[in-house]
N, C-alpha and C positions, 0 to 999 in steps of 0.2 A: 320513730314516734310510736308510742303505744296506742292501742285501741282504747278510746275513752267512750264511756256510755253514761247516759243519765236516764232515769225512769221518772215519768210524770204520772202521778196517781191522783185521781179525782179532778182532773182537768177536762174541760170540754173544748177540744180544739179540732178544727177542720184539718185533718191530716194532709189532704190534697193541697190545701192552701199553704200549710207549713212546708211541704215539699217544694212547692213552687217558690215560696219565699226564700228557702235555702238555696235553691238554684240561682235565683236572682241575686242573692248575697254574693255568691262566688262570681257571677258574671259581672257585677258592679266592681269587683276587685281585679278585673282583667283576666279571669280564667275562662277557658273554653269549658263548657258544661254539657252534660247529657244526663237524662234521667229516664226512669221507667217505673211503672207500677206493675207489681206482680200480685199473685194471690195472697201473699203474706205481708205485703207492705211496699215501700218505695225504696229505690236506690238512686242516689244522686252522685255523680262524679264530676270532679273539677280538676283541670290541669292547666298549667302554664304551657304555652306553645312557643315554638321557635326551634331552629335547628340545634343550637347549643343546649337548650333545655332538654330536648328530646334525646340527645346523646348522653347527657349526664343523668337524667332521670329514668331512662330506659322504660318509658311507658307507664310510669307511676302517676297516680292521681290521688287526691283526697277522695275518699269514698265514704259516703254517709248513708246509713240505713235508718228507716223509720218503720217500726213494727208495732202492732197492737191496735187498740180501739181508741176512738176520740177521748174517752174518759181515762184510759190507762194505756200509755204507750212508752216506747223506748226509742231514744235517738242515740246512734253510735257514729263515731268518726274515727277514721284511721287512714293509713296509706295502703292502697291496693293497686293492682294492675288495671290499666285502662281497658275496659271491655269493649271489644270491637262491635259486637251486635248486642248492645245492652238490653234492648227490648225482648229479643228472642231468648237471651240468656235468662232474664228474670222470669219470663213466662214459663220456661221449661223447668225452672227450679221448684223444688218442693218447699224450701224455706230459704229466706235470705241469709241467715247466719252462715250456713256452710258455703253458700255461693261466694261470699266475699272472702277471699283468701288475703288477709292483710299481710303485708310484707314488712320486714324490719329494715329500717334505714337509719343511718346515724341521726341522732337527735340534733336539732339545730335550733337556734333562736328563732329562725324563720318559721319553723313548724309550730313551735310553742306560741308564737305571736298570732299566727293564723288560728290556731285552736282557741286561744283566749278570745279573740274577736268573734269567732264562730259561736262559742257558748254564750257570750254576752248577747249576741243577736238572737239566738234561739230562746234564751230566757225571756227576753223582751217580747218576742212574738207569742210565746206561750202565755205570758201574763196578760197580754192584750186580748187573748182568747180568739185568735184568728180563725 
């Protein structure tokens, strides 16, 4: 899956609420989630659990970053390594972009479908002005 990003200009959105909503979106789809706020934004990770999934996915997770200000911000999603100490990692980073090393995995209908649902959800939340 490639890294996909969207920028939102001129919106007034509570970015903490957006991050919480994105984490809830993945949790409602049956994903284990974790998130942290750092000095440059938020990072949310979501992964399916189970022995077979862990063997095949090798610690990979959907990784979402939110950076910017409530009026102008950027949301990115990709596949990255599950971070063991996400809070510490984010707080020690200078910027979220270099922190998240997105990994390449074979594209699948599954990842495209999740990405499609994710963007529909984010667009709705932004339009509602959460």
